[in-house]
C-alpha positions in Angstrom: 43.4 10.9 43.9 44.6 14.3 42.9 46.1 15.3 39.5 49.7 15.0 40.7 49.0 11.6 42.3 47.6 10.5 38.9 50.6 11.8 37.0 53.1 10.3 39.5 51.3 6.9 39.3 51.5 6.9 35.5 54.9 8.5 35.1 56.3 5.7 33.0 53.4 6.1 30.5 54.4 9.7 29.5 57.3 10.9 27.5 58.4 14.5 28.3 59.0 16.9 25.5 62.6 17.0 24.4 64.7 20.0 25.1 66.2 20.2 21.7 62.9 21.0 20.0 63.8 19.1 16.9 60.7 18.0 14.9 60.1 14.3 15.0 58.0 12.2 12.7 56.4 12.8 9.3 55.0 16.3 9.0 54.3 19.0 9.6 51.0 17.3 10.5 48.2 17.5 13.0 45.7 14.7 13.6 42.5 15.8 15.2 40.8 13.0 17.1 37.2 13.3 18.3 37.1 17.1 17.6 33.5 18.4 17.6 31.9 17.9 14.2 30.4 21.4 14.3 33.9 22.8 14.1 34.5 23.1 10.4 37.7 22.1 8.8 38.2 25.5 7.2 38.0 27.1 10.6 40.4 24.6 12.1 42.9 25.1 9.3 42.8 28.8 9.8 43.6 28.3 13.5 46.5 26.0 12.5 47.9 28.6 10.1 47.7 31.2 13.0 49.6 28.8 15.3 52.2 27.7 12.8 52.4 30.9 10.8 56.0 30.3 9.6 55.5 26.7 8.7 54.3 25.8 5.2 52.5 22.7 4.0 50.9 21.7 7.3 48.6 18.7 6.8 45.5 18.5 8.9 43.4 15.3 9.2 40.3 14.5 11.3 40.3 11.0 12.6 37.2 9.6 14.3 36.2 6.1 15.3 33.5 6.0 12.7 33.8 6.6 9.0 31.8 9.7 8.0 32.5 9.6 4.3 34.3 7.1 2.1 36.3 8.7 -0.7 37.3 6.2 -3.4 41.0 5.9 -3.6 41.8 7.2 -0.2 42.6 5.5 3.1 39.6 5.5 5.4 39.7 6.6 9.0 38.8 3.1 10.1 41.7 1.5 8.3 44.0 4.3 9.5 43.2 3.6 13.1 44.3 0.0 12.7 47.7 0.8 11.2 50.8 1.6 13.1 51.3 5.3 14.0 54.3 5.4 11.6 52.4 3.9 8.7 49.3 6.0 9.3 51.3 9.3 9.5 53.2 8.5 6.3 49.9 7.7 4.5 48.3 10.9 5.7 51.3 12.9 4.6 51.2 11.2 1.1 47.4 12.0 0.8 47.8 15.6 1.9 45.0 17.7 3.3 41.4 16.4 3.1 39.7 19.6 4.1 35.9 19.3 4.0 34.1 22.5 3.2 31.5 23.8 5.7 28.8 23.2 3.1 29.7 19.5 3.2 28.7 19.2 6.8 25.2 18.9 8.2 24.3 22.4 9.3 21.9 21.1 12.0 24.6 19.2 14.0 23.5 19.4 17.6 25.7 17.2 19.7 25.2 17.1 23.4 28.7 16.5 24.9 29.0 14.5 28.1 32.0 13.0 29.9 31.3 9.7 28.2 32.2 11.1 24.8 35.9 10.6 23.9 38.1 13.4 25.0 39.4 15.2 21.9 43.1 14.9 21.1 45.4 17.2 19.0 48.2 14.9 17.9 51.2 16.6 16.3 54.0 15.2 14.2 57.0 16.8 12.5 56.6 20.1 14.3 58.5 22.0 17.0 57.3 22.2 20.6 56.7 25.9 20.1 54.6 25.3 17.0 52.6 22.6 18.8 51.9 24.7 21.9 51.1 27.9 19.9 48.6 25.9 17.8 47.2 24.0 20.8 46.5 27.2 22.7 44.4 28.6 19.8 42.4 25.4 19.1 42.0 24.2 22.7 39.8 27.1 23.7 37.5 26.6 20.7 37.2 22.9 21.4 36.3 23.6 25.1 33.7 26.1 24.1 32.2 23.8 21.4 31.9 21.0 23.9 30.1 23.4 26.3 32.9 23.1 28.8 32.8 19.3 29.0 36.2 18.6 27.3 39.5 20.3 27.4 41.4 18.6 24.6 44.6 16.6 25.1 47.7 17.7 23.4 50.4 15.2 22.3 53.4 14.9 20.1 54.5 11.9 18.2 57.4 10.1 20.0 59.5 7.1 18.9 58.1 4.6 21.5 54.6 5.1 19.9 55.5 4.6 16.3 54.9 0.8 16.1 51.7 0.9 18.2 48.3 1.1 16.4 47.0 4.6 15.9 43.8 3.5 17.6 45.6 2.4 20.7 47.7 5.6 21.0 44.8 8.0 20.4 42.4 6.1 22.8 45.1 5.9 25.5 45.9 9.7 25.2 42.2 10.5 25.2 41.4 8.2 28.1 44.4 9.3 30.2 43.6 13.0 29.6 40.0 12.4 30.6 41.1 10.7 33.8 43.6 13.5 34.6 40.9 16.1 34.0 38.4 14.2 36.3 41.1 14.0 39.0 41.8 17.7 38.7 38.0 18.5 38.9 37.6 16.2 41.9 40.5 17.8 43.7 39.1 21.3 43.0 35.8 20.2 44.5 37.3 18.8 47.7 
């Protein structure tokens, strides 16, 4: 099955970007799911500022399946994933940025990426389509390089039908669907 066959078969699962380009959802906010841990938050935030240069107060948050560090008084990644998208986004906006400095990371991180790793997702809320795509283009190339060409990240924007689903469900569906589409594209290119 080629990429277009995949997309046509799953057409009902995707919501196209709206033409009016009005921001939707709490924000401006970008969730980064399964982003390589050797990409430091400071570096990611600099890329976000480049992509959304006219937007102030952008909140960035990494979300992974496992809790890396538990800060007292804050909502953990594990509990965020089990909340509805709407509740999780509102909590993240209320907490603001949780930028971890490069010195807080293990300098010896050596992760070998394979297709079995979750596909990274850049999940945007409360931004315009242009802001989303400008930021995605900057970050996507870096993610691809940091995964040694294994993963091209998915890009998605919060939509109303997803607001009551769990954040875990939405992120894993986006990640899995994108991985399936990239495999179909790769297979079609090899044929």
